[in-house]
N, C-alpha and C positions, 0 to 999 in steps of 0.2 A: 699533345701528352698525350690528349685526349682522344686521338681517333689512333695511335698504334693498340691500346687498350680494347676499343673496341674492334681494333683486326685480330686480335688475339682471342677475344670472347665471339668475335665470329667462328674460327673455328672450331671451336669446343661448344657451342652450343648451340650457332645462331645458325639459320636458314638465308637464303640470297634475298628474298623478297619482306624479312623482319633487319638485316642492315639498309638498305635501301630509305625504308620508313626512319629509323635512326638517323641516317644520314640528314635527312628530309627534317626532320625535328632540331638538330642541330645549328644548322644552315639560318633556318629560322629565326632561332634564338641568337645567332650572332648579330645578324639584320639587325635585329631589334633595340638590341643594345647600342649600336652605335645611330640610330636615329634618334634614341633616347638621347646619348651624347651628345649630339649637334644640336636637340631640342633645348640642351639646358645651359649649352653655349654660345657662341653665337647666333644673333639673329635671326633668323631667313630675308632672302630678298622681298619677300611679300610686307611682310611689317616694316621696310624701311620704304616703299613705295607707300604705305595706308599712311604712316606718318611724313611721309613727303606733300600727300595729297591733302591732311587735315594742318599742315601747316599750312599749305597756299591757300587753304577756306578761310584761314583762319587771319591770314594777309587780306582775305577779301573782306570778312565779314570787320574790320580796322578799315578797310577804305570806305567800306559803306556807311559806317558810322560816323566819318569825316562830314561827308556830303548828303545828308538826307535830301535834298535839294533834288541832286542830279538820281538818289535812289527812286523817289519818290514820279519823278519824272522815266526814267527807263521803266517801271512799274506798270503807267500809265499806257504809255505805247505797246508794255505786252499787250494789257489788256485790251486793246483797240486790234490788235492784231490777232488774237483769239477770236475777241467778237465777232471779226469781218469775216475769219475762218469756218464760223458756227452759221453766219449768216448766209454762206457763199453753199456751205451743202445745201443742193436742192431736198427737200420730200425727207429732209430729215426728221425725225421723231422722239421726242424723248417721252420715255414714260414713267409715270406716277405710280405708286399702288400703293391703295389708300386700304387699311385693315380696319374695319369696322367694328371688330369684337364684340360687346353688349351694346352698341345702337346699328339702329335701323338706316338702313338707304335714306328713309324720309327725315332725320333728323337733324337738326337745325345743322347743328357743328357737321356731319359728313357733307350737307351739299355747302357750309361754308370751304371745304376742303373742295370739294371739285371746282367750284366757280373760282377759287384766285387761281389753283393749278391750270385751268383751262384757260382764264386769264393772261396765265405766265406762259403759254405754248406746252402744256404737257396735255398727253394723251393718258387718262386717267382710267385705270381698271381697280373696279371693290369687289374684295371679296371679305370675308368673317375672321377667318384665321390666315396664316402664313402657307398651312398645307394644301388649304388648298386654291392657291393661288399658282396660275401657270410659269408667272415670271418669276417666281420662287421657288422650282420648282428645281431639284437638282440634277434630276433626268432629264430635262429638255433637252442637252447638248446644246445649252448655250442660242437655241432662237431668239429666244427673248431678254433684252436686257433692258433693264430698268435705271434708272438716275434718282429718284426716291421713294424715300418707303414713309408711309406713315404708318405709327402701331397706335389707334385708337385704345381706348380705356379696354380692358378683357383681351386685347391681345397681344401685350405686352409678353406672356409668357413663352407664346408659339413666337413671337422675332426671333429671343432670346435660342431656342430649340432651335428654328430654319437658317435664320441666320447664321455665319459666320463672320465675325465686323471683322475678323485680323486678316482675309479674305477678299475686301469689298476693293473694288475700285476708284480711284483714287474720286472720279466725278461724283461718285456713288454718293446720298445721305442716307439718312436715317435720323428721326424724331427720337433719340432716344441713346444714350449713352451708355452703357453696359458698368461701367468703373461706377458713376456717378451712384445707377441707379444700385449699384448692390452696398455702395457706401450709404444710404441713407434709407433703404427699407428694410435693413435685417431689424431684426427684435431688439436689438440696443439701440437706432436713433442716432440722435445725440451722442450718449451715454458711452458709443464704444471711441471718441474724441477722445475721452476723460478716463480711460481705463484702459488704455493703446500707453504700453511703458516704454515704447519709442517715442511717444511727445510729454514722457513725464519734463516736469518744469515749463513747457509751453503752455504760456499763458492764454488759450483760446479766450473769446468773451463767452461762453454758451450760460444760461441761468443754470446754477446745480439742483432748481424744481424740475427740472426736461429730465431727471434720469431719477431720482426718487432715492428711498434708503437702502434698496435692496442690493444697488449693487456701490462696491468698493468704487473712490477714488484716486486716481491715482496723480499725484503734482498737478489739485487742480487749486492754485492758490485766489486768494479773494480777491475780487475784481474790481480793482480800485473806480471809487466814485471821482471822475475829473470834472471840470471843465463846469461848477454847479451856478447858476443861472436862476435869476429872480424873476418871478415865480418858479421857475423850473419848466420842464418837461417831463409832464405824465401820463405818458400813452403807449397803447399797444400799437405799435406799425404791421403791416402785412405789405411785403414789398413782391413784385415777380422779376425774375433774372433766366435771361438765356443767356445759356452758355454755350459758346459756338466754339470751342474748342477746348481739351484736355491738356493735352504737350503741343507750347505751351497753352498756359493757362492765358483761354481769352474771355469773358463773361461782359453782360450790356444790364443796364437796368434800366424796367418802362416804367414813364414819367406816370402811369396810374397806379396806385393802390388801396390798400384797407386802412383805416386810423378807425381805433376807436377812445375818448379820452375821457377822463374821468366824469363828464358831463353825460355821455353817452348810456347806451342802454345796448346797444347797436351797432355795429361797424356802420363805417360808410363808403362808400366809393368818391377816391379825389385825385387831385396830380397831388405829388407826392413835396415838390417845389414851393408852391404855394401855401402847403398846410404847413411846412416847416415856417416859410415865412409868417405867417400871419402870427404863429404864436412863439417865434425867438427872433424874427429881426434878421437883416440882410447879414449882420457879419456870423451870429450864433448860428443861422439854418444853414449857411453854407459848409460849416464846421460839424454839423450837425449831420447833413450827410455824408458827407467825408469820412465818419467815422461809419457810418450804414455801410459804405461804399467796404472800408475796411476789413468790418467784424466778417464779411460775407466772403471775403474773398478769403481774408485767415481761412476760414473752415472749407473750403473750395479747393484752397490747397492743399490742405491736412488732405482732405476726403481723396482727393484726386492718387497723394504720394503713401499714401496709407493702404490702401485698396488696391492699387495696379497686382495684377499677376501676369508676369515677363511671358508665361508657358500657358495663358486661356489663350481661348479662339476669340474670344471678345477682347483684346488687349487690342488694339489697334483700331481705331477708325477714322480717317481724317478730315472728312467733314461732316461729320454726326454734331448733333445738339439736340440740347436739354432746355424744356422750361420748368420752373423748377419754383415755389413760394417760399419766401421767411419771415416767420414772424418773430417781432424785435419787439422789447419791454425797455421802453426808457421812464428812470422813477429818481425825474429831477435832475436825470443828467446828462451831458450831449453825447455822453458814452456810452451806445445800447448792448443790451446782452440779446443774444441769438435763442428762442424760446423754441422754436420750432423749426423744420426745415423736409419738407416733402417733394418729389419728385415728380408732381404736376401742379397744377393751377386749382387751385382751393378758396373757396369763400363760404366758409363755413358760419363765417361771424354777422354775413350780412342779415338784416332782417328777414330776404326774400334771395334764398341763394336761388332758388331755383330759377325764376325769370333775372334776376339782380346781377346775379353769381354768374348764369349760363351766360347774357349780353354781353357782362363785362369780360369774360373769359374768352369769346367770339371774336373781340374787337380785338383783345391781347393776341391772340392770334393769328390774325387779319394780318396787325400788325409784324409778327415775326416771319411769318412768310413772305410780307412783301421785301423783310429787312435781308431776309437770308438768299434769297431766290433773282439772278437778276433776271429782266424780261426776255425771251429768245425774239422780239421783233422789236423793229425801230428803227433810229439812226444810229449808228457811230457816233461815239464824241467825236466832235470836229479836234484835227491837232492845233497842237499851240505853237507860232512860231517857235515861242520861246525853247521848246523841244525840238529845234530838230537836229540839235546833234546826236543830241542820245538819240530818236528813232530812228537815224540814220546810223548808228552801229556802235556808238560809246559805250566801251569795255572798263569792265575792274580788273585792275588784278592781271592784265595782260590774257584774261580766260576768253574763252568760246565760248557758244551756247549760245542760244534766243537773247537778243541785246546784251550779250555780250553780261548776262548774269549770271554767275557761278554759284547758283545754290540748285541741291539737291529737287527735282518734280516736287514734293511734298512739302517742302519748304516753299516755294515759290507759288504751287494753291495757295497754301495759307495766305501767303503773303499779299496776293491780289484779292481774296475777300476781307483781311480784315484793314486793307488800302479802301475797301468799294462802301465797308461799314462807317468806317471812320469820314467819309466821303459826308453819306447819305445817310444818317442817322435815324432820321423820322422821329420816332416816340422814344426814342432810345440813347441812356444815355452810356457812356464807357464806363464800368463797375473796375473791371483787374484788363491789362495791368494797368496803377494808377499814373495821371499824366505827369509825377515826378519823375525824375530817372533814379531818384534817390531809394535804397532798398531798406525796409523797414527791417527793428530786430528780428521778430516771428518769420519774416520772409530770410532772412541770413541762418534763422536756426534748423529752419525745414530745409534748406540749400545743405545745410553740414550734416545732419542726422539723417538726408537723403541720398545720397551721392548717386548720379545716373547716366549715362550717359546722354541723355538728352537735355538734362542739367550741368552738364560740363562741355567743358570745350565747346566745339562746333554747338550744338546743342542751348548752350549757357550762351553761346554769342550771338545765337540767333536770337530768345527774347531781349536779349540786349537791345538786336536791334527792331522789333518791335516795339520797346519804350521811347525808341529812340522817336521815330514815327509820329505814336503818340503824343510825345511833349512836341513836335513840329507843328501838327492839328494844331494841339492847344494854344499853342504860342500866336497861332495863325490866326485862329476865332479871337484870342481874347485882344490883337490887335485890331482885326477889325471891327469888333466891339469898341473899343476904344475911341477908332475915329469914327462911329457911324450909330448913337445911342438909341437911334432908332429901329435898329436891329433888333427884331425881338430874339429871345434865348434858346439856340439851337434846337431842336428836340424835343419841345414841351409844347407844344401848339398842331398838334396832328390834327386832334380833335377838337379846337377852339372853334370851328367855322371860316368863314372865307373872307378878307384882306378887304371889306368892302366900310368905304361909310356907315359910322354911326350911325346914321339912322335905318339905312340897311341891313341893316345884321340880324335884325330881328323875322325879316320878311320869311314866309317860305317859298324859296323860289326854285327848290327842286321838290314837290309836293306825291312822296312818294315814300314805300314803305322801303325799308331793307329787309327787315325781315317780319315773320311772324309766327309767333312764338306760341305755343299751345300746349298745357298739362290736363290731359295724355297727350303727346303727340301725335299728331295727325299726321295720316296719308294725304297729301291732298293730290286734288287732279284736274289741271295739270301741275307739276312738281313749281313750287313757289317761284316766280321771277318780280319784280319790280314795274314789267309792265305791263304786267297780267292781272288781271282785274276781278274777272270770277273765277273760284273756286268751290269744285265737290268734297265734300272727304264722308264718311261711314265709320258710325262707331258699335261700338256692341254691344247688346242692350243692358248689360250691367250698365254701361256707362251712364249715370245722369247726372254729372254735373263735368265743365269744360272751363280750363283759366284761358281767357287769352288774352296775350299781351302783345297788340303789334309795334312795334318797332320803327322809324321815320327814318330815313337817311340823315335828315336836316334837322339839327337839332331843337331849330328856329319854327319846323311846323309843329301842330299837336294835333293829336287824337283824341277820338271820337267813337266812342261804342253806339250805334245805332240811334244816335240824337245832336243835334249842335251843343251841348251842356251835357251829354253819358260822359260818364269814365272813360279814362285811358287803360284801365286793365280791371277786370271786371268775373268772377266765376258767374258762367250761365247754366241755368237747369236744361240741361240736351232733352227736349220731348220724342216720343213716341214718334216714326213718321217723318217728315218733314218742318225744317226749321228754318230759320234765315239769319244769320248777321252782321250788318251794316256796320264796316269800319271805313270813317268821315277823318278824312287828311286835312286840317284848316288851317291860314294863316288868321291871325289872330293879333297881327302888328297894330291894325286899327284900334281905334275906341271904339268902333260901332262892334255889329254882331260879328260872331266870326267868321269867315267865308269858306264857305266849301269846296277844296282845290282838284281832289281827288275823291274818288269812293271806291272802296273795294267790298265785295260780297261775298263771303260764306253763305254756301248753300250745305245745312246739316241734313244726313240721314240717320237715326237710330233703328237698329234692327229689331223686329220684335224679339219676343220672347222664341230660345231656339226650342223647338217642336221637333219630333220621333212619330210620325204616324206608327196608328194602331193599325196590323194587320193578321195578329191572332191572337193570341190568348193575353188579357192584361186584368190590372185590379185597380178596382177605386180607389182613388186617396182625395181627400180632404186636407184642408187647410182654411187653419181663422187668419193669423198672423205671419208676415215673412220675420227670419232669423233676422235677416239686416235691419229689423226695426222690429223690437219687442217690444208694446204699446203694454199689455198684460201680462206683468212677470212672470204673475201664477199660472198662467196658463199656456201651454204647449206652441213650439212656433216649428213654420215648416211644413211639409207632408206628411200626412198619417192615413195607415188602414182604414176608411170609412167604420164606427162602430156596428157591429151587429151584420156586417155582410159576410153570407156563408160563402158566396163563390160569385165568381163574375156573371152578370145577366141574373141572374137573380132574381127576381122582385119585389121588393121589402120597402117601396114607395107610399109613405101615407096617403089615404086616400081622400081629407079634408079637406078646405080650400082654408089660406090661413084669415084669421081672424082682424089682423092689423099687418098695419108696413113694418113694423119695428122689431116681428119675428125672427128671433137672435140665429145665424144660418152659417154658411161654410162654402168657399169655392171648392167643386169637385173636378178630378179630372181623371182618363184614363190613363195608365200607367205603365213601363213594363215593372219598375219596381218603386215602393215609395221610398225607397232608401235614396231615391237616384232623382231629383226634380229634370234630367237628361234626358230620360226616358221615355217623360210622359209628352199626349198629343194635346201641347196648350190649345190647339185648335179648336176643341172642343169642351174648355173648362168653363164649366158653369153654374150660376149660384142657387144654393138648394137651403131651403128652409128648416128649420128642426120642426119633423113632426107633420108638415102642411106643404101646402103648395100656393103659389099667386097664381088664380089664372089667366089665362091669354086671352082676348079676344080676339076676336077675325073681324075685316075691315066693316062690314058690315055691322057688325055689333057694336064696334068702335061709335063708329059714327052716328047709330040710332042713340046712346047711352051719353052722346055729346047734343043731341039735337037740343037748342032752346039755352042754352047753358052761356055761363060766361063765368068766363076763367080769370083771374088777374093775380099776377105773379110780382111778387117784390123781394128784390134780393139782390145780389150781383149778378158776374157773368156764370158761375156756373148753375141759378135758379135759372138763367135766361137759356142755359141749354139745356133742362128741363121744358120748357116754354116750348121750344125752338120743336126738341122730338116731340111735344106732344103736337102742331103745330102738321108736319111732316108724315104722321100716321093715321089723324084723320082726316086731314085733303089729300094723302098719297103722293102730297108734294110737297115744296117749299120756293115758293116765287118771289119768296120777298125775304133778307136777311140782313142784318147790321149790328156792328159793336156798340147798341146804343148802349150812353149814360147817361141818360135822361127818362124820361116816358115814351110808350109808345103804345098804339092800339092799333089792334087786327079786325075789322069785321065782316073778313071774306073767305073765315073758315067753316066748313062742313055747309059748300054750297050758301052760304051768310047766314049759316042758320045758330052758326057758335061765334061768340064775338072774344075776343082776345083782349090783355090788355098787361103794362108791364110800366116797372119803375126800379131805375136803378136806387140803391142803397147796399153803404152808406155811399157819398161821394169822397172819397178819401183825398182826392185832388185839392180840393179845397181847405181852405183856413180852416178851425176847427167854429170859428163865429160866425162862420159865414156858409156851414153845412147847415142843410137842414135837418131837422130831428127825424126819427122815426116818426111821431106822431104827426109830421106836417107832410110827410112821405105817403106814409098812407089815408090818408084826410084827400090828399089833392089824386090819388090814386083813385079812389072812389068817388071823387069828384067828376074824372074823366070816365068814366068807365057807368055810368048815372044813365039809364032807369036798374037800376037793378032790383032784383024781387029776393024777398027775406024769407029765403029756402035753401033747398039744399040741389037745385037749380042756379045758384051762386056760391062762387069757389073764389076761398083766395090760399094762396100756394106762399108762403114765407119762407124766407131761413136764406143760407149764403153757404160759406167756408166756414170764416171760424168767429164773425161779430155776431150770433146772435146768441142772447142770454133770457134770462126765465124772466128779467125786469120786461122785453121785449115784449110775450107775453101779455104780460100785463096789461102794458100799452093798447095792443093786441086788441083786448078782449075790453076795455074801455071804451076804446074807440067804434068797435062796433056796438056794442051796447048802446050808443050816442046816436047812430047812425041808422041805429033801428036795424040793424042785422046780423042779432045777434044768433039767431036760428040759421048763418048758411054753414056750408060745409066749410072749415078750415084747416087743411092740411101742414103743415109744420115738416121743412127740410132740415135737418138735424147737422150738426156740424159737420166738416171731412176734413180730409187730409189736405196738405200743403202745408206751405212756408216752413217743413220739414230739413232745406237743402240748405247749405252755408251760401245764399248768392248776394252778391252786391246790392247793395240801393235800395233792399225787402229788408223787415223783420227778422228772424230764422229762429225756429223751435228748437231746441236745445231737445233730447232726449226726455229729460223730466219734464220739459214743458210739452209734449207730444201725450205723456203720460197722464198730464192735469188733463189736459184738455180730453179726454177720454172721458174721465170721471165729469167734468163739466157737462158731456154731452148726454151722457145719463141722467145726470139732472135735468137737462131742456126736454128727456123723452119724457119722464115722471112728470114735471109740470105742464107740460102739453098735455097730457092725458089725463092729470085730475080736470083739466079746461076744457074737454070732452073733444079735443082735437084729435083730428087722425096725424101720423108720424110715421115718416118716410126715414127711416135709420141708414142715412146716408155715409155713415165714418165708417158701419162696420162693414161695410160693400168698398169703400174704398180701403181700407185696410191694412189688407190682405195683399193688396194689388198695387201701391202705394207709390210701386217701380213705374207703371204703367200711364202716367200722366202725356199729355201731350202740349204741344207749343205753348207758352207761357212764363212769366219770372216767378210767380208764386207757385209755380208745381202743385196747383190745384186744381185744374182744368183738365177733365177726361172727357173732352167731349170739344170737337173741332167742328166747322163748319166751312164743307169742301163746294167749289164750284165741280158741276157735271155740265157735260154734252148732252142734249137733248137724248142722244139715244142710249144714254146707259141709264140701267136701273139701276132705281140707292139699293145698301146693301142689302138695307132693311125690311124691302119688301121679297127676298128671295133667303130671311135669314129663318133660320131653325128655331122654335121660340118651345124649352122641352115641357109637354103636357103632361100631364098625371102617367105615370108610370113606364115615361120615354128615358131611354139613357140614351147619354151622349155617345155622337158620332156612331148608332147602332140604326136609330127608328124604328127600334122594337121597346118592349116593355122591358124597362130596367131601373135602373136606382134613382135615373134623376127625376128633379121632381121643381127644377126653377130655369135658369135661362142661358143657353148659351151664346158664344160669342158669333158662331160662323155660320154661315150660310148654305142652304141646300135647295135642292128645286122642288123640295117635297111639297113649299105654303107656295110654293112663288102666286100661286094665281087666286090667292087672297086679298090680294092686295094687287091687284091686273087692272089697277085705274088709267090713269094718264101716264106719260111718258113723259110730260111737256118738263118735268122738274129742272129746275137749274141750281139747285143747292141741294147738298145731305148733308145729315146731323152724322158723324162716325165717332166711333168711340165704345168700344163692348162696356166699358165700367159705367159708362154714363146712361148707355141704352136699358143697362140691369134695373137701378132705380127709378132711372123713368120710366121703365113697364110695372112697376109695381104702383106708382103712383095712377099708371092710368088704373092698373086693377082696382086700386082701391076708390076712383073716382066712379067707377061704373062698377062700385062689390054689390050694388042692388039686380043688375044685368046679368048677374054671375049666380044668382042663386044664394050670395052666400048672406 
C-alpha cells in the first residue's frame, strides 16, 4: 500500500533521484525488522553450537573430577612434553625486563632479581621506567618479546600506563595484578569492603578501627569472638601472601611472618607455625592458622569480585602475580581480624626495618621467584611406568587435543602452574583454595552476589577442579606423614639449614657472604658476588658514616667486623681519603676461639669537599662553625662575607704577630658567592686569627729554634700526630713512625741536637684499676727524658681529644714543681672535635654534649693561662671542619701518617703557608693571615733537604694547629 502512494507522490513532487533514495530506505527498514523478528524468535545455529560446546566441556569436567589421579598424570605428561620442546629450541632466549623505579642498579634488591633470573635462564635488561625500555615500546615492531616484567617500587604507575594487561601473551608474567592494586591502594583501603553496598550483610573479618569514624559502615556485623582459649592469643601477626591468579583465585602463604605479643615492644621475624605451636599447642595452632587463611582468602575474593572492570585494559592477565602484606590482630581468640592490607612487602614493625626488613624481604622475593619460575635448564622428569597409558594419549570425553585434555589454553596453563606449585611448595603453603572441597557460607554469598561467566558454567567447574586437585595432594601428604613420622612438614624448613647430623649443624661449611648490606647503599666495584673477596667503593664528602650488615649464606657462619670479636653490624665513621673495613666469616662451632674461614675487604674512599677553582672575580668568605653541627647557638653558622672587606684583593690584614695560640679565629676561603659553598675553592681554605697572624718559620729558623731542646709529649693519638708533624718539619724527613700506645724516645732529631719523647695517656683499653694515673704517666715520661734543664729549653706538650680537664693541669703543676721543672715551657693542647658521630662500640656525644664540651674547653684555656701555660686552642680549629676527620673510630683524627716512595716530596715541603698580607690562592698581598691547606711551588726550596723521607704526616687541619705549636715554641725567634 505504501509503494503506490509513493509512486503517486513521485509524479507530483519528486525527481528520479529522490525516489531511488526513498526506496532504499524502505528496503533497509524492512530487512531490519525481519532480522529483529528472527533474533527474538528462534535461536541461531551459533547459539546451538555454543550450547553444545558448553555441554561437552561440562561433561569433560565431570569426568576429570571423577578421576583426579588420571588428570594429574595427564598434566604431568603434558608438562614434560612442553618442557622438552623448550629444551630442544636451540638458541632460545627468554627475556626478563626489570624496571628499577626509585632503585639504582647497585641496590641489593635489583642485584637479587638479576641473579635469580639469570640462574633461571633469563636474559635480564634493566630500565628505570617502562617508557625507556626497548622491549616495552609499542613501536618496536614486535622485534623484542619479553616473558617476565618486574616493576619495582616507583615504577608501578609506569607499568600501568605502558602495559596493556588484557593483551598479554599467555606466557607473559608481570609482578603486579592491577585489580588487586586498585582494590587495596585507593584512599578507602579496607573501608571499601565495609562501605560497598554489594557486600551488605557479609561479615568480613576486618577490624572496624581500620576505617575510622569518617566512613559510614554498611552491613558491618560485630565480629564474633570464637574458640576462646586460656590464656588466649593476644598478638599482632603480619603475614606475606603470594597471589598467583585472580580468576580463579589461587594464593599461597609464606612461612615467614612478623609477630608482636603483649610482651614485645617491637615486632620480630619468625616462622608462623612454630610461633603458633608454642603459643597455642598442636590443635589450637592448626585451627588458628586455618582461620588466618580463611579471613585473608575471603577478603581477597571480595577484592577480586568488587574491583573487576570487564572493559578495562587491565582486566585480564593470566600468569600475573602479586606479593601482599596482611596485618592481623588476635585478641584472645583463635579467629583474627585484618587490620591492614598492602600490595607490597612491608616490615615497618621491626626494630631495624632497614637491614632486618630488607634482608627478610629479599629472602621472600627469592623464594617467590624460585616458586613461580620454572628453570630453563636441566633434565626433564623421568616418566613413570604407571603413566604409560595416559602418556600415550588417554582422552577424556572423546575429546582431541594434546593428551586429550579438552580445556582452553589459558586453563591448561593455570592447571600446569598450580600443579607445579602444589608439588614443590618450598617455603609456601596453600592459602586459597582451601584443601576442603566444601565451600564456606561467605564463598556461597560471593558466588550468588557476583554471578559471572568465570564463576558459572565451565568457570565454576574449573574452580571445582582446582579444589579437587588440591584435596588430592593434601590427602597424599597426610597419608605419607602418617606412614613416615620422621618426615618434616612440607614447605616450612626451607631456611632451617641442611639435614646434617646434630653435631654438624652449627659448623660453618659454606663460609661465604650472601649479600653485603650498607646504608648508605654503595656501588661496589666489582659488583658483589659471594666468590669475590675485595671491593672498592667511593662516597661523597658529606657522607660521614656508613652502616654495614654482611649476611652469610649459611646461618651457621658468624660475621665479625675488623676483628675476631668485632660486631656483626656496625656504624662506621668514614674518614677522608682511604679507609679499610675487614669482614670476617668465622666458624664458632668449637669451644675455642673463632676460626676465621674467609675474609672480605672493603676499601672505602671518601672524596674531599667539592671545590670550584677560582679564575676570576671572587669574594673572601669566612666561617667559624658548620651549620650541620652548631656548637655555639648564639653565633652564626656557615659562610659569611669577611667583616670589613671592601673589595677582593684589598689588603686589610693585621700586621702584628699573635701573642698566644688561642687567639679566636675563623676559616677563610675564596668563593664566587658566600651564599653557596659549592662555589668556593676549598683547596685555598686557610685559618685566620682575629687581628694578628701566627709567624711561619722557614727550615733554618726552625732548626735553630729547636737546637738543644727537649720536647715531651703526653696525650693520645691526636697529641702524637702533632709530635710527628714537628719531627718531620724539623728533620725535613720522618724515617720512623708507629701507632705507639706506650712510651717513645727519639734522639736523632735535628741531627741529634733535639730530643723528642712521648707517653700515651690515657690507656683506656686497660681496666680502671690497672690504668696508670696521669701523675704516674707524667713522672715516668720525665724520668725517661732526663737529663732535663729547668728552662724554656725543656718543653712539655700535654693534651688530647677530650680527656683533659682542669684537675690534670693542677697535677701537672704539682709534679713539675716537685721534679724541679717549674720553669720549663708548658703547652696545653686543648680539647678537639670527635666522638660526635653515632658509632657502635664507643661513646657518642649528642649535640648538647658537644656544646657542653665547648664550655669545658673554655674553662681549660682559662685555667691553663692562669698557670702561665701556652695554649693551642684545637677545639676552635677543628669545630668548623669537623667533617674532615681521617680514618679512625672516634672521628677525631685530623692527621694520618702515610708511607711514601723515596722519590716523593712530602706535601708540606711544597705547602704554601700564608705569610703576613698574603691572600689564599694568589701569592700576592691580600686578606689571608693564617695557614693554607694546599701546596704551591713558591716555597718549595725552603725544605729542600734530603728526599729520604719514608713517611709523611698528612691532614690539613692537623697541619694548622701543629704550625701554631711551632710558632709558639719559637716565639723568641720571631720577634714576638
